[in-house]
Residue, then its C-alpha position, 0 to 999 in steps of 0.5 A: m581357715t585359720a593360718g598355721q605357724d608357718g603362715t600357710p592356711e591350716n588344712d590347707d593342702p599345698f597340692g589342692y590345686l590339682y583337685r580344684a576346678e579350673d574356675g577355682s572352686e573348692q569342688p573336687a575335679a578330676p585329676r589333670t592329666s600330666y604330660n610328663q608321662v613315663q616312657r622308656v629312654g629314647e622313645r618319642r611320642s608324638p601328641q597325636q599318638p594315642q595314649g595306650q599305643q607306644q612307638g618303638g625308641y632308639g634301641y627298641p623294636p616297634a610296638q607289636q600289633p595285635g595278632q602280629p608276631q614279634g620278631g626277635y633279636g637277629y630275626p627279620q620282621p614278619q612279612q605283610q599279609a597279602y591278598g589275592y583273587d581267583q577266578q571262579q565261575g565268572g565272579q571274583q573270590y578274594t582269599r587271604q594268603q598266610p603270612q610267610y616268615a623267612p627261615a632263622p639265619q643259621p650260624g655262620d651265614g653272616g646274619g645274627h648281628r643287628g644292623a648286619g648288612p655288607g661289610h659287617g656280616g660273615g659274608d664280608a670275610p673274604n673282603r677283609k682277607g683281601l684287604l689284609i693281604a694287599a696291606i701285607a704285600v704293601v709293607a713288604a714292598v716298602a721294606i724291601g725297597i728300604a733294604i735295597a737302597m741301604s745295601q746299595g748305599d753301603g756298597k758305594g761306601n765301602e768301594a770309596d773306603n777301599k780305594p787306596s788314597s794316593p799320596p799328594v804329588s809334590s811339585a818341588a825337585p829333590t834337593a842334595e840334602s834328601q839324596t844324601p844318606s842321613a848316617s854315615p856307612t858301617p865301618f867295615a869289620s870282617d868275620k872271625v877267621d881260624a888260625n888252621t885256615f892260614a898258610l903255615t910255615a914249619p915248624a908251625a902246625t895245627s893241633t887239637q892237644w888242648p881243648g877248649s879253643n873257639a876254632g877247635t884246632y888251633v896252630d901250635n909250635m909257634n915258639q920256634v925260629g922260622a914258624a909262621a902263620t900268614w893270613t890274606v885279607t881283602v879290605p874295601e878301602d885304604g886306611a887304618y885297620t886294627f888286627f885282632i888276635s885270639y890265642g891261648n898262653a899258659g906260660p910267660d908273656a911272648t911276642l911274635s913279629l908282624a909283617v904287613n904285605g911282606k914288610m916286617r914291622t920293627t915293634p913285635v905284638k906282644l901277647r901276655n898271659y893276662g889271666s896268669y894261666t898255668d893250664w893250657s886247656k884254660a888258657w883261651n881267653n886272651t886278646t890282643y890287637a895291632y894297628v895296621n895300614l892296608t891298601k884297597g883290595e888284598n892284604t897279607l898279614a903274617l905272624s911268625f917267631q923270629d929271633g928276639d921273640t920269647g915265649g910261645v903261644n897257640l893261635d886260635q882266631t884273627w879278625l879285622k875292624q876298620g879304623q883304630v879301635t880297642k875292641 
């Protein structure tokens, strides 16, 4: 035996030990029995199990016995053979009974599933339905309880919000300043009164000859001696007032005498033609005034044409304002 290039004896079989005898001789021996036999996944074989007989592994049915029908998937195992005996003429005779197989399960019987049992087959459907209905009922009860609690909470909050809040009570007594009005009373001012409502003394008379007056009907013939128009007015208190007169004048400047409560004033009232009008129907925009002192209650203001007065005017309206003002 010579060595090869790699140091291995030439013509030396590296697997020869499988064929050598146990004493190390070169005589070929029977192949050793391998303990790592090929077997199916999950199959376990005990050392005492005969080599030709295989045991069913995990997920595999047990090995089929000779002469015994194999149970298929979803089918029960065949029943064991039973033996019985009959009494015939004082002797015992044993008879072999044929194995009985259960009928195959029909669809809808709850079988047909490996490992089917309580809770796994079709017979458990009512239980599942019952559990599902119970779970839904519990969830609905919890939801209703939460809704009721929320609605009650909102109602209380709304009632509190709707209650009017009372203003804070002040213990301090009102002072004189708080009782006194902050602003002074509004001065007295009468409405505009049409001159045609005054007490007239002839030859003064009402007329509508010239249109355009504010009253519509005015007092005419105030250019003759003795003609007068008297206005009775009530004032709230004693004091100075301003007497306003609206008139029409399309001629030269004119004057009228004024008597307050029957007392003639020394200075007449001037009624000028401020617009230099020549058309009496367009001369109604003239206004004049006079300051007078009145007493609380009724007072009379009389305009008349006396000796020394000049011109002629048509009286339209008059009004009063408290104090000495210009408009």
